C-alpha positions in Angstrom: 162.8 57.8 90.7 159.3 58.5 91.9 156.9 55.6 92.7 154.0 55.0 90.3 150.6 56.3 91.0 148.4 53.9 93.0 151.3 51.7 94.0 152.1 51.5 97.7 155.2 53.4 98.9 158.5 51.5 98.9 158.8 51.6 102.6 155.4 50.0 103.3 155.5 46.3 104.1 153.6 44.5 101.4 153.5 40.9 102.7 153.2 39.4 106.1 153.9 35.7 105.5 156.4 33.8 103.6 155.2 35.1 100.3 156.4 38.7 100.4 155.1 41.1 97.7 155.0 38.4 95.0 154.2 35.3 97.0 151.0 33.8 98.3 148.8 34.3 101.3 149.3 36.2 104.4 149.8 34.0 107.4 152.3 33.2 110.0 155.4 31.1 109.5 153.5 28.1 111.0 150.6 28.3 108.5 150.0 25.1 106.6 150.5 25.1 102.8 147.4 25.6 100.6 147.6 22.0 99.1 147.4 20.3 102.6 143.7 20.5 103.0 143.1 19.0 99.5 145.6 16.2 100.3 143.9 15.5 103.6 140.5 15.4 102.0 141.9 13.0 99.3 143.4 10.7 102.0 140.0 10.6 103.8 138.3 9.6 100.5 141.0 7.1 99.8 140.7 5.5 103.3 137.1 4.4 102.4 138.3 2.5 99.3 139.5 -1.0 100.1 143.2 -1.4 99.5 146.6 -1.8 101.1 146.8 2.0 101.8 144.2 1.5 104.5 146.9 -0.1 106.7 148.9 3.2 106.5 145.9 5.6 106.5 144.0 4.1 109.4 146.4 5.1 112.1 147.0 8.5 110.6 143.3 9.3 110.5 142.9 7.9 114.0 145.6 10.3 115.3 143.9 13.2 113.5 140.5 12.2 115.0 142.0 11.9 118.4 143.5 15.4 118.1 140.0 16.9 117.3 138.3 14.8 120.0 140.9 16.1 122.5 140.1 19.7 121.4 136.4 19.1 121.8 136.9 17.4 125.2 138.8 20.4 126.4 135.9 22.6 125.2 133.3 20.5 127.1 135.5 20.4 130.2 135.7 24.2 130.2 131.9 24.5 129.9 131.5 21.9 132.7 134.0 23.8 134.9 132.0 27.1 134.4 128.7 25.5 135.4 130.4 23.6 138.2 131.9 26.8 139.7 128.5 28.5 139.4 126.8 25.7 141.2 129.5 25.6 144.0 129.2 29.4 144.4 125.4 29.2 144.8 125.7 26.3 147.3 128.3 27.8 149.5 127.0 31.4 149.7 123.8 33.1 150.6 122.2 36.5 149.9 120.6 38.4 152.7 120.4 41.7 154.6 122.5 42.9 157.5 120.3 42.9 160.6 122.0 46.1 161.8 122.0 48.4 158.7 119.9 46.5 156.2 122.6 46.3 153.5 121.8 43.6 150.9 124.9 41.5 150.3 126.2 37.9 149.8 128.1 36.0 152.4 129.6 32.5 152.9 127.4 29.9 154.6 130.0 28.2 156.7 132.2 31.0 158.1 131.5 34.3 159.9 132.1 37.5 157.9 131.7 41.2 158.2 129.0 43.4 156.8 130.3 45.5 153.9 128.7 48.7 155.1 128.8 48.7 158.9 131.4 46.1 159.8 129.1 44.0 162.0 130.2 40.4 162.4 127.6 38.2 160.8 126.9 34.5 160.1 124.3 32.6 158.1 121.7 30.5 160.0 118.8 29.0 158.0 119.5 31.3 155.0 119.3 34.4 157.1 122.1 36.7 158.3 122.3 37.0 162.1 124.9 38.6 164.4 127.9 36.3 165.0 128.5 35.5 168.7 131.8 33.7 169.4 131.3 30.5 171.5 134.4 31.1 173.6 135.9 27.6 173.0 138.7 27.5 170.4 138.8 24.3 168.4 142.2 22.7 168.8 144.0 20.4 166.5 143.0 16.8 165.9 145.7 15.7 168.4 144.3 18.0 171.1 140.8 16.8 170.5 142.0 13.2 170.8 143.9 14.0 174.0 140.8 15.6 175.5 138.6 12.7 174.5 141.1 10.2 176.0 141.3 12.1 179.3 137.5 12.3 179.5 137.3 8.6 178.8 139.9 7.8 181.5 138.2 9.9 184.2 134.9 8.3 183.3 136.4 4.8 183.4 138.0 5.5 186.8 134.8 6.9 188.3 132.6 4.1 187.1 134.9 1.2 187.8 134.6 -0.3 191.1 136.7 -3.2 192.1 134.5 -6.0 193.2 136.1 -7.6 196.2 133.5 -10.2 196.7 134.7 -13.6 195.7 132.5 -16.5 195.1 131.4 -18.3 198.2 133.9 -20.8 199.5 137.3 -20.6 201.0 139.8 -18.5 199.1 142.7 -20.7 197.9 146.1 -19.3 198.5 147.5 -21.5 195.8 147.0 -19.0 193.0 143.3 -19.3 192.4 141.4 -16.9 190.2 141.9 -13.3 191.1 139.1 -10.9 191.4 138.2 -9.2 188.1 137.9 -5.5 187.6 135.0 -4.1 185.7 136.3 -2.3 182.7 134.8 -0.3 179.9 136.3 -0.5 176.4 136.5 2.9 174.7 136.9 2.9 170.9 138.3 6.3 169.7 138.3 7.4 166.1 139.4 10.8 164.8 138.1 11.9 161.5 
């Protein structure tokens, strides 16, 4: 039995959805039925007409509206993220030329980096690339900085404090009178 002229071969797949060769539209298994959009439109029209059905239709339409508002909000959030990333990239990087080889490139403002062409260590100062010179002092942890600050304050306090041995005029009472006071400096330390 030979296939009719103009008809697709028997082995060809004729339908991609639930319909098959005789059935309706081509869509995935999760496609909504054709009558759903008409029913939804009818429910929206019905929700404007006063009646007891508004009690049921109000929350349903609110949920549907919330779904579309959520989709629109995600879209706006994506656009804001793109513009925010572009702004952040422009604020944290700078374009300039290497002082050694003249290569035009982009580099970070806060950290040293190497030239793409010659490998020279560079940093950004006043929106211009300059050679990076290491200061020699390695920044320690917050605990080490606090320890250094406390030791500096202690040596400063020891060197500036002098015990005043002069007592107010008059005989010193041996019966537990006021003792001489030491001059002290209060140091308030805050680590950020």
